C-alpha positions in Angstrom: 92.0 82.0 122.1 94.7 84.7 122.4 95.1 87.4 119.5 98.4 87.2 117.9 99.9 90.7 117.1 101.7 91.0 113.8 103.2 94.5 113.5 103.1 96.3 110.3 106.2 96.4 108.2 107.3 99.7 106.8 108.8 100.0 103.4 112.2 100.3 105.1 111.7 96.9 106.8 110.5 95.4 103.6 113.4 96.8 101.5 116.1 95.5 104.1 114.5 92.3 104.5 114.3 91.7 100.7 117.9 92.5 100.5 118.9 90.2 103.2 116.8 87.4 101.9 119.1 87.1 98.9 122.4 87.8 100.8 123.5 90.8 99.0 125.5 93.6 100.4 124.0 97.2 100.2 126.4 98.1 97.3 125.6 94.9 95.3 121.9 95.4 95.8 122.2 99.2 94.8 123.8 98.2 91.6 121.4 95.5 90.7 118.4 97.9 91.3 120.3 100.9 89.4 120.3 102.8 92.6 123.0 104.5 94.6 124.4 102.8 97.8 123.3 105.9 99.8 120.0 105.7 98.4 119.8 102.0 99.5 121.0 102.9 102.9 118.4 105.8 103.2 115.5 103.5 102.1 116.7 100.8 104.6 116.9 103.2 107.5 113.8 104.9 106.7 115.5 108.3 106.3 114.0 108.5 102.8 111.4 106.6 100.6 111.1 106.3 96.9 108.8 108.8 95.3 105.2 107.6 95.0 105.2 107.3 91.2 108.5 105.3 91.4 107.2 102.7 93.8 105.3 100.4 91.3 108.4 100.1 89.1 110.7 99.6 92.0 108.5 96.8 93.5 108.7 94.9 90.3 112.4 95.3 89.9 112.6 94.0 93.5 110.3 91.1 92.6 112.6 90.2 89.7 115.5 90.3 91.9 114.3 88.7 95.0 111.4 86.7 93.9 109.2 88.4 96.4 105.8 89.2 95.1 105.8 93.0 94.1 102.5 93.4 95.7 104.1 92.9 99.2 106.1 96.1 98.7 103.0 97.9 97.6 101.0 96.8 100.7 98.3 95.1 98.6 96.7 92.4 100.4 98.1 93.3 103.8 101.4 93.9 105.4 102.4 90.4 106.7 105.4 89.0 105.0 104.4 86.0 102.5 106.7 83.7 104.4 109.0 84.8 107.4 111.3 82.0 106.9 112.3 83.1 103.4 113.0 86.6 104.6 115.5 85.5 107.3 119.0 84.8 106.0 
């Protein structure tokens, strides 16, 4: 049997896919998370990442907004998305 390669998802990948999964524009997503649009853009491109201490709170806010389990953003239990179909708009 062939091994299937599943790439790791960076925080930037997860953050962007979470926004796309609910069909929000960056400005709207930023407002809903109490972030600036430039912060959202920086997170999505990987130019910046949230401070380590801020990640759990942000992950929980992302879960409330997107319904994606917060542990996925924390890399608890692996980096494979919970369901790829739900992450593609």
